[in-house]
C-alpha positions in Angstrom: -0.3 0.1 0.1 2.8 2.2 1.0 4.5 1.5 -2.7 1.4 2.1 -4.5 1.2 5.9 -2.8 4.8 6.6 -3.7 4.1 5.8 -7.1 1.0 8.0 -7.5 2.6 11.0 -5.6 5.6 10.7 -8.5 3.2 10.5 -11.4 1.6 13.7 -9.8 4.4 15.7 -9.3 6.3 16.0 -12.9 10.3 16.7 -12.9 10.7 20.4 -13.8 13.4 19.4 -16.3 11.3 17.1 -18.2 8.6 20.1 -18.6 11.6 22.4 -19.7 12.6 19.6 -22.4 8.9 19.3 -23.5 9.0 23.2 -24.0 12.1 23.1 -26.1 10.7 20.2 -28.2 7.4 22.2 -28.8 9.3 25.5 -29.9 11.6 23.4 -32.2 8.5 22.1 -33.9 7.1 25.5 -34.4 7.8 27.1 -37.9 9.1 30.5 -38.7 5.7 31.7 -39.6 4.0 30.5 -36.3 7.0 32.4 -34.1 7.0 35.5 -36.5 3.1 35.6 -36.1 3.5 35.7 -32.5 5.4 39.2 -32.1 3.7 42.3 -31.6 3.1 44.1 -35.2 5.5 46.9 -34.5 8.2 44.4 -33.9 7.3 42.6 -37.0 7.8 46.2 -39.0 11.1 46.7 -37.1 12.6 43.3 -38.5 11.3 44.2 -41.9 13.1 47.6 -41.8 15.9 45.9 -41.0 16.2 43.4 -43.9 14.8 40.5 -41.6 11.2 40.4 -42.6 9.4 37.0 -43.0 10.4 36.4 -46.5 14.2 36.7 -45.4 13.6 34.6 -42.2 12.1 31.8 -44.4 15.2 31.7 -46.8 17.5 31.9 -43.5 15.6 28.8 -42.2 15.7 27.0 -45.5 19.6 27.0 -45.7 21.9 24.7 -43.4 21.3 25.2 -39.7 18.7 27.8 -40.8 16.1 27.2 -38.3 18.5 27.8 -35.3 19.9 31.0 -36.7 16.1 32.2 -37.8 15.0 31.1 -34.1 18.1 33.2 -32.8 16.8 36.1 -34.4 13.2 36.1 -33.4 14.5 35.4 -29.9 15.8 38.5 -29.4 12.5 39.9 -29.9 10.1 37.6 -28.4 12.2 37.7 -25.1 12.2 41.6 -24.8 8.8 41.4 -23.2 6.3 44.3 -23.1 9.3 46.9 -22.4 10.8 49.5 -24.9 11.0 48.8 -28.8 13.7 46.1 -29.5 17.0 47.3 -30.7 17.5 47.4 -34.5 21.0 45.8 -34.4 20.2 42.4 -35.9 23.1 40.6 -37.0 21.7 37.3 -38.2 21.4 36.0 -41.6 23.0 37.4 -45.0 23.2 41.0 -45.5 20.6 41.7 -48.1 22.2 43.3 -51.1 19.6 45.8 -52.5 19.7 48.3 -49.6 23.2 48.9 -50.2 23.1 48.7 -54.0 20.4 51.2 -53.7 22.6 53.6 -51.7 25.4 53.0 -54.2 22.9 54.0 -57.0 21.8 57.0 -55.4 25.1 58.3 -54.3 26.4 57.8 -57.9 23.4 59.5 -59.5 23.6 62.4 -57.3 27.4 63.0 -58.1 26.6 62.8 -61.6 23.7 65.2 -61.6 25.8 67.6 -59.6 28.7 67.3 -61.9 26.6 67.9 -65.0 24.8 70.8 -63.4 28.3 72.6 -63.2 28.1 72.9 -67.1 25.4 75.4 -66.8 26.3 77.2 -63.2 29.8 76.2 -62.6 31.1 76.1 -59.1 27.7 76.9 -57.5 27.0 73.2 -58.7 28.4 72.3 -54.9 24.9 73.8 -53.7 23.1 71.2 -55.7 25.4 68.4 -54.7 24.7 69.3 -50.9 21.0 69.6 -51.8 21.0 65.9 -53.3 23.0 64.8 -50.5 19.9 64.8 -48.3 18.5 61.8 -50.2 21.9 60.0 -49.9 21.6 60.6 -46.0 18.2 59.1 -45.9 18.8 56.0 -47.9 22.1 55.5 -46.2 20.5 55.3 -42.6 17.7 53.0 -43.8 20.1 50.3 -44.6 19.9 47.4 -42.4 22.2 47.2 -39.2 24.7 44.6 -39.7 28.6 44.2 -39.0 30.3 47.1 -40.6 27.3 49.0 -41.4 28.0 52.2 -39.4 31.0 52.4 -40.5 30.3 52.0 -44.1 27.5 54.6 -43.9 29.8 57.5 -42.7 32.3 56.3 -45.1 30.0 56.5 -48.0 28.4 59.9 -47.1 32.0 61.4 -46.5 33.4 60.2 -49.8 30.0 61.8 -51.4 30.9 64.9 -49.8 34.4 64.9 -51.0 33.6 63.9 -54.9 30.6 66.8 -54.8 32.8 69.5 -53.1 36.3 68.8 -54.9 34.6 67.6 -58.1 32.7 70.7 -58.6 35.7 72.6 -58.0 37.8 71.0 -60.8 35.0 69.8 -63.2 35.9 72.7 -65.5 39.7 72.1 -65.5 39.3 68.6 -66.5 36.5 69.2 -69.1 38.8 71.8 -70.6 41.9 69.1 -70.5 39.5 66.7 -72.4 37.7 68.7 -74.6 39.3 72.1 -74.9 41.5 73.7 -77.6 44.3 75.9 -77.4 44.1 79.1 -79.5 45.2 82.2 -79.8 43.2 84.9 -78.2 43.2 88.6 -77.5 43.1 90.4 -74.1 40.1 92.5 -73.7 39.0 95.2 -71.2 38.7 93.5 -67.8 35.9 93.6 -65.2 36.1 94.7 -61.9 34.3 93.3 -58.8 34.4 93.9 -55.0 35.1 90.5 -53.3 35.3 90.7 -49.5 36.3 94.4 -49.5 38.7 93.9 -52.2 38.7 95.3 -55.8 39.3 92.1 -58.1 40.3 92.4 -61.6 38.9 89.5 -63.9 40.5 89.1 -67.3 38.5 88.7 -70.4 39.7 87.5 -73.9 38.2 88.0 -77.5 38.1 84.7 -79.3 38.7 84.2 -83.0 34.8 84.4 -83.3 34.9 88.2 -81.9 32.9 86.8 -78.7 34.4 88.1 -75.4 34.3 85.8 -72.3 35.5 86.3 -68.8 38.3 83.7 -68.2 38.1 81.1 -65.5 40.3 80.8 -62.4 42.3 83.8 -63.1 42.4 86.9 -61.4 44.9 89.5 -62.8 45.7 92.8 -63.6 45.0 92.7 -67.1 44.1 96.5 -67.8 47.8 97.1 -69.0 47.8 94.4 -71.7 44.6 95.2 -73.5 44.9 94.3 -76.9 47.8 91.8 -76.6 47.6 88.3 -77.9 48.1 85.4 -76.0 47.2 81.5 -75.4 44.0 80.2 -73.9 42.1 76.8 -73.7 38.8 77.1 -75.1 35.7 74.9 -74.9 34.6 74.6 -78.7 30.9 74.0 -77.1 31.3 76.9 -74.9 30.1 75.5 -71.7 33.1 76.5 -69.8 34.8 79.9 -69.5 38.3 80.0 -71.3 41.6 79.4 -69.1 44.4 82.0 -69.8 47.2 79.6 -70.4 48.4 76.5 -71.8 47.0 73.1 -71.1 50.0 72.2 -68.8 49.5 75.0 -66.9 45.9 74.4 -65.8 46.6 71.8 -62.9 44.0 69.9 -61.3 46.1 66.8 -60.8 45.8 66.6 -56.9 41.9 67.2 -57.0 41.7 64.4 -59.4 43.7 62.0 -57.5 41.5 62.8 -54.5 38.5 62.5 -56.5 39.5 59.0 -57.9 40.2 57.7 -54.5 37.0 58.8 -53.3 35.0 57.3 -56.0 36.9 54.0 -55.3 36.1 54.1 -51.5 32.4 54.9 -52.5 32.1 51.8 -54.4 34.0 49.4 -52.2 32.4 50.7 -48.6 28.8 49.1 -49.6 30.3 46.0 -51.5 32.7 45.4 -48.6 29.8 45.2 -46.0 27.7 42.7 -48.2 30.4 40.5 -48.8 31.4 40.3 -45.3 28.0 39.6 -44.1 27.4 36.9 -46.6 30.7 35.1 -45.8 29.4 34.9 -41.9 26.8 32.3 -43.1 
């Protein structure tokens, strides 16, 4: 009778460790869809914003050891309870390509529009580049939080600013280097402007067709040389002002190297984040 009572008592009181194992087993049997559906809607949106929405989690779960990684991502949210909004730093799974490709496309397109506008408004195109920097910033900070992402964002934005500020400053020089033609011109009566309290003299030249143009990047006293002939680099299309001097005297090499380096870094920053994120799988 005593033995029977002990067996009944043991069967009535379950081992907590056994209950824990049963709970884990039940969790392992649940699909990604079920676990995702249990999250609050605002956290589901957060996962989608960082590139870990339900379709992405399904792709992760379909890979080798994928269910464990998918559950680990969801666990960061499901265990957060009802407290504050969960962190956006989710490092599970592969880094999605499209957000970073979009950032690169927006940055390159903005630089292109900025430099193209310099044909019409000269160095004032830098303000166009700064204005176009706003969508670049918006896209940059909407990329997924992943390893290396914060550094890549700031590097991309910094190199964009370098390309805009330096590029618009030397665009006319390199355009004339590529398409300019040296020709003999006649120094015309200069113009005078007050700049920062100083009276500046800006040289002008008369081209072979009789048109008179203020030269670019030259602030000289040409008043005593009116009527003299000299050499200038002229844009055949008339987009940029002539350069008073020969092609080798134009300079711009340092700025060109800076822009080339910035362009390479702009390309490599998002590519590096994606490659590193996918190698960790």
